[in-house]
C-alpha positions as CSV (number, residue, x, y, z in Angstrom):
1,M,113.0,69.4,112.3
2,N,110.3,71.7,111.0
3,L,112.0,75.0,112.1
4,H,109.6,77.9,112.7
5,Q,109.6,81.2,114.4
6,I,106.8,82.8,116.4
7,V,106.7,86.5,117.3
8,Y,104.1,87.7,119.7
9,Y,103.4,90.4,122.3
10,S,101.4,90.3,125.6
11,R,100.6,92.6,128.4
12,N,102.8,92.3,131.5
13,T,100.4,91.4,134.3
14,V,103.2,90.5,136.8
15,G,102.0,92.5,139.9
16,G,103.6,94.0,142.9
17,D,106.0,96.8,143.6
18,T,109.1,97.2,141.4
19,R,111.2,94.7,143.4
20,S,108.6,92.0,143.3
21,M,107.9,92.6,139.6
22,L,111.6,92.3,138.8
23,Q,111.7,89.0,140.8
24,G,108.7,87.8,138.9
25,L,110.3,88.7,135.6
26,R,113.5,86.9,136.6
27,D,111.5,83.8,137.5
28,I,109.8,83.9,134.0
29,V,113.2,84.1,132.3
30,S,114.8,81.4,134.5
31,V,111.9,78.9,134.0
32,S,111.8,79.7,130.3
33,Q,115.5,79.0,129.9
34,K,115.1,75.6,131.6
35,N,111.9,74.6,129.6
36,N,113.3,75.9,126.3
37,S,116.6,74.1,126.7
38,R,114.6,70.9,127.3
39,D,112.3,71.5,124.3
40,G,115.0,72.8,121.8
41,I,113.5,76.3,121.7
42,T,115.6,79.4,121.4
43,G,114.5,83.0,121.4
44,A,114.4,86.4,123.1
45,L,112.1,88.1,125.5
46,I,112.0,91.9,125.7
47,F,110.0,93.5,128.5
48,D,109.1,96.6,130.3
49,K,106.6,97.4,133.0
50,T,103.7,97.1,130.5
51,W,104.6,94.7,127.7
52,F,106.4,91.6,126.7
53,L,107.7,91.1,123.2
54,Q,109.0,87.6,122.4
55,V,110.5,85.6,119.6
56,L,110.4,81.8,119.8
57,E,112.3,79.5,117.5
58,G,112.3,75.8,117.2
59,D,110.2,72.8,116.0
60,V,106.8,74.1,115.1
61,T,105.1,71.7,117.5
62,A,107.3,72.7,120.4
63,I,107.0,76.5,119.9
64,T,103.2,76.2,119.3
65,R,102.8,74.3,122.6
66,T,104.9,76.9,124.4
67,Y,102.9,79.8,122.9
68,D,99.7,78.1,123.9
69,R,101.0,77.7,127.5
70,I,102.0,81.4,127.6
71,A,98.6,82.4,126.3
72,K,97.0,80.7,129.3
73,D,99.6,82.1,131.8
74,A,98.1,84.7,134.2
75,R,101.3,86.8,134.0
76,H,100.5,87.5,130.3
77,G,97.4,89.3,129.2
78,E,96.1,90.2,125.7
79,V,98.5,87.6,124.1
80,T,98.7,88.5,120.4
81,L,100.4,86.5,117.7
82,M,102.3,88.8,115.3
83,K,103.9,86.1,113.0
84,K,104.3,82.4,112.8
85,E,106.4,81.2,109.8
86,P,109.0,78.7,108.7
87,I,112.6,79.8,109.0
88,S,115.8,78.4,107.5
89,E,118.0,79.1,110.4
90,R,117.8,80.4,114.0
91,R,118.5,84.0,114.8
92,F,119.0,83.2,118.5
93,A,120.7,79.8,118.4
94,D,122.8,80.5,121.5
95,W,119.9,81.8,123.6
96,S,117.6,79.3,125.2
97,M,115.8,82.4,126.3
98,G,117.5,85.7,126.5
99,G,115.7,88.2,128.6
100,T,116.2,92.0,128.3
101,M,114.4,94.6,130.4
102,R,114.4,98.0,128.8
103,S,116.8,100.3,130.6
104,P,118.1,103.9,129.9
105,E,121.5,102.6,128.5
106,M,119.5,100.7,125.8
107,Q,117.4,103.7,124.8
108,E,119.4,104.4,121.6
109,I,118.8,100.8,120.4
110,F,115.0,101.3,120.9
111,L,115.2,104.7,119.1
112,N,117.0,103.0,116.2
113,H,113.9,100.9,115.8
114,G,111.4,103.8,116.0
115,I,110.5,103.3,119.7
116,A,111.0,106.7,121.3
117,G,108.6,106.4,124.3
118,A,106.7,103.6,125.8
119,I,106.6,100.4,123.8
120,D,103.3,100.1,121.9
121,P,103.3,96.7,120.3
122,T,100.3,97.5,118.1
123,K,102.5,99.9,116.2
124,L,105.3,97.4,115.6
125,D,105.7,94.6,113.0
126,A,107.2,91.3,113.7
127,G,110.4,92.1,111.7
128,T,111.0,95.2,113.9
129,V,110.6,93.0,117.0
130,V,113.1,90.4,115.7
131,A,115.6,93.1,114.6
132,L,115.3,94.9,118.0
133,A,115.9,91.6,119.8
134,Q,119.0,90.9,117.7
135,D,120.4,94.3,118.5
136,L,119.6,94.0,122.2
137,K,121.3,90.5,122.1
138,A,124.4,92.1,120.6
139,F,124.3,94.9,123.2
140,E,124.2,92.4,126.0
141,A,127.0,90.3,124.5
142,G,129.2,93.5,124.2
143,R,128.4,94.5,127.8
144,K,129.4,91.0,129.1
145,A,132.6,91.0,127.0
146,S,133.6,94.4,128.5
147,V,133.2,93.1,132.0
148,A,135.2,89.9,131.4
């Protein structure tokens, strides 16, 4: 396998009121998990009402095909590739697609990565997005462990 990682951002164009937007975002994560499991892709999706930040990992052909599909998806605007490079190992091996919506209890994690207010992906580098996604993944795992 020719293992690669893509990091990109896009404008969230999922419309509607808060409830329908949340349902639309849940649908994106659900379909992504199914498709990514099928295609051997792992990664993380971070989103708020304005932006998506995403890390995709897997075979270069599979993640390129997925990125190209996302770029044509009407729910994503201004799709911008931040990084595409070979990697030696996956950072999100156990996530076919973890999805995290920014919430107040995660604010400290965002602050630790220099994001105090609204996400502005034009001021972030790919390394920051990957590190943020890893920290959010750890936060979600800790939250699930405390419930169990």
